[in-house]
N, C-alpha and C positions, 0 to 999 in steps of 0.2 A: 398476112393481115397487115403487117407493118407497111408494106409497099402500098396497099390500098389506102391506108390512112395518109401516107405521104402523098399519094396521087390525088386524094380528095383535097388536101391542103393546096397542092399546086393548082388544081382546077379552080378553087376559090380565089386564089391570087390571079389566075388568068382572067377571071371575071372582073376583078378590080382593075387590071391593066386595060381590059376592053373598055371599061367605063372611063378611065383616064384618057385613053386614046380617042374617044368618040364624044367627049363633052368639049364644047368650044371654050376658049378663054373667057368669053363673056359668061357662059353658063357656069364656069367654075367660080365666078365672083357673086353668084346669086345666093340669097338667103331669104327665108320667109319671116325671119325674126324682125320684130319691131324694137327690140331691146338690145341690139348689138350682138346677137347670137352668131354662130359660126356660118361662114360661107360654105359652099360645097367643097372648095379647095380646103378650107380649114377643118372641115369634117374629115377629109382624107388625110391631112397631116395628123389629126388626132388618131385615126385608125393605125397609121404607122407607128406613132409613138406609144400607143397602147400595146401593140405587139412587142416592142422592144422593152416596155416597162415591165411586162410579165417576164420576158427573158432576163432582164436585169435582176429581178427577184429570184428567179429559179436557176439561172446559170450565168453568173457574172463573167466568166471566161468567154462565153459566146457573146455576150452583150458588148464586151470591150472591142470587138471587131467592127461594130456598127455605130451609126450616129443617129441620134434623135434629130428631128426637124424642129427649128425654132419657129414657133407660130408668129413671131414678130417680124420675121424676114419677109421681103417682098415675094409675091407670087412667082413661082418658078415650076412650070409643069414638068420640064425635063428632070429636075431634081426630085420632084415628087415621084415620078415614075421610076427613076433609078433607085430611090429609097424604098419603094415597095418591093423591088426586086431584092434588095439587101435584106429587109426585114423578113421577107418570105423565106430567104435562105437561112436566116437565123432561126426561125420557127422550125424549119425542116430539120436543121441540125439538132435542135433540141428534141424534136420528135424521135429522131433516130436514137439519140442518147437515152432518153427516158424509157423508150421501148425496151432497149437493152438492159435497163436497170429496173425492169418490172413495172414500168408505167407510173413511177412516182413523179409528182410535180410539187416542188417546194411552194407552199402557199396556196395550193389548190388540192384540198384533201380528197376529192372524188377521183383524181387520177388523170392520166393522159388523154383518153378518148373523150371524157367530158370536157377537159380543157380545151382541146382542139375544137370540139363542138361549140363551146363558148365563144372562142375566137371567131369561127365561121358565122355564128349567129350575130355577134356584134357587128361584124363587117357587113353582113347582109341587111341589118337594121339601118346602117348608114347609107348603103346604096339605095335602099328603098326610100329613105328620107330625101336623099339627093335627087332621085327620080321625081318624087312628088314636088320638090322645090322647082325643078326645071318645068314640069307641066304647069304648075300654078304661076310660074313666071312667064309663061307663053313661049317657052323655048321648045322647038320641036325636037323630040328624041329620035335620033337616027335609027332606022329599022334594024341595022346591024346590032345595035346596042339593045333595042327593045326585045328582040328575039334571041339575040346571042347570049344574053345572061342566063338563059335556060338550056343552052346547049352544052351540058356537062359531059356528054359522051363523045364529043368531037375532039 
């Protein structure tokens, strides 16, 4: 079961990387906010930082190996992609540790599986919001992205 949970986490991250790889630089700068809300890029920076924020709370030793992204720094798609790989590894390392310790998650009383489900739901929310932003901004969503986000068994 632990391997299935880790695999589900990896697949979720693979979907994020698919998204990053298939959204243009122009698309990454889109937002529907009229009040200075996050661009798609900044939503993804937020996702990475939320992952590490939870890890910082639950396992400081794991957190120390990775870096938060500064939302004030200029757009850098390569850094974003690499950071998603790093924070995915951090969560995976935490899953392995927590599983071996009976599924405890400091600061998340429901335990490991609901915690991972929370992270996946949070990330899916932002992917969905980003897709809607692209559509409403008139940017065509590549077919590989539109359908690939649902290919969890490949």
